[in-house]
N, C-alpha and C positions, 0 to 999 in steps of 0.2 A: 433551854430557857426555863427557869421556874417562873410560872405565871400564878400572879395572885389576883383574881378578877375584882374588881371595885366597881361601884354603882353611880359614879359620876366622875365627869373629865377632871374636876378640881382635885380628886383624890389619886389621879393616875400619873405614873411616869410616863406613859405612853397610849396613845389612843389608836385602835386598831378596828379595821373594817374587814370582815371576813366574806370572801366572794366564791361563786361557784365555779367561775371559769379561771382556769390556770393562767391564760394568756392575759388576764386583766390584773394578777396580782404581782407585787414586788417580791414576796418571799412565798414560797410553798413549804408549809410546814406539816410534820407529822406529830401526831400526838402519842405521847409516852405515858406509862402507867407508873414508872418508876423514876425517881429523881435522879439517879445516875446516869440513866440514858439521855437526859437532857443536859447533863453539866457540860458546858463549855460549848455548846451548840446553839447558833441562831435559829437553826431550822427544825430543832424538836422541841416541843414545849410538853412539860410537865404541869398539870394545874395543881396547885396547893391549896390547901384549906385556911392556911394563916401566912401572914406576910413575914418573910425571913430577911430581916434587914442585911443588906450587902449580898443578898444571895437570891433574890427573886425581884420581879417587876411588878409593879401594880398597873394592871392593864384595864382599860375601859374599852368596851366594844361598842362601836356605833354602827349605824346603818348609812350616816351620811357621809358621802366621799369627800366633801369639801373640810370636814371635821377631823377626817382621819390622817393621821401622820404615817401610817403603815397599813399596806393591804395585803392580806394574805389569802391562800387558798389551802384549804387541808387535803393531804395526799395520803394514801394508805400505808406507804411504805418509806422508810428512812432513804432508801435510795433514789426514790423519786424527790425528795426535799432539798431545798437549796434556794438561794437567791436567785431571781429570774432578771432583775434590772438592778443596775448600779443604784445603789440608795446610801444615803448619809447615815443610816443605823447598820449598814454593814459591820460586821465583828464588832457591835457595841452592845448586843443583848445577851450574849452568853455570860 
């Protein structure tokens, strides 16, 4: 997934909370430095500097669990990335 980080909920497509405990996450995410690695993947995120219409998602990061639509935990390797829980956004992010 290509991620364009925004500074408010109003500007976002999705509100995400990042946590450090894998068992508290809906999705385990591996960060990629190249866009191609994130293409077609919910669980691999590449942060972009500008919004690419129809290719990226505007994401607002929050610390508020009640505000978050999705809870993620970053993992160091793609092999560890993936959905932990059944979620309405599954296969909708790529």
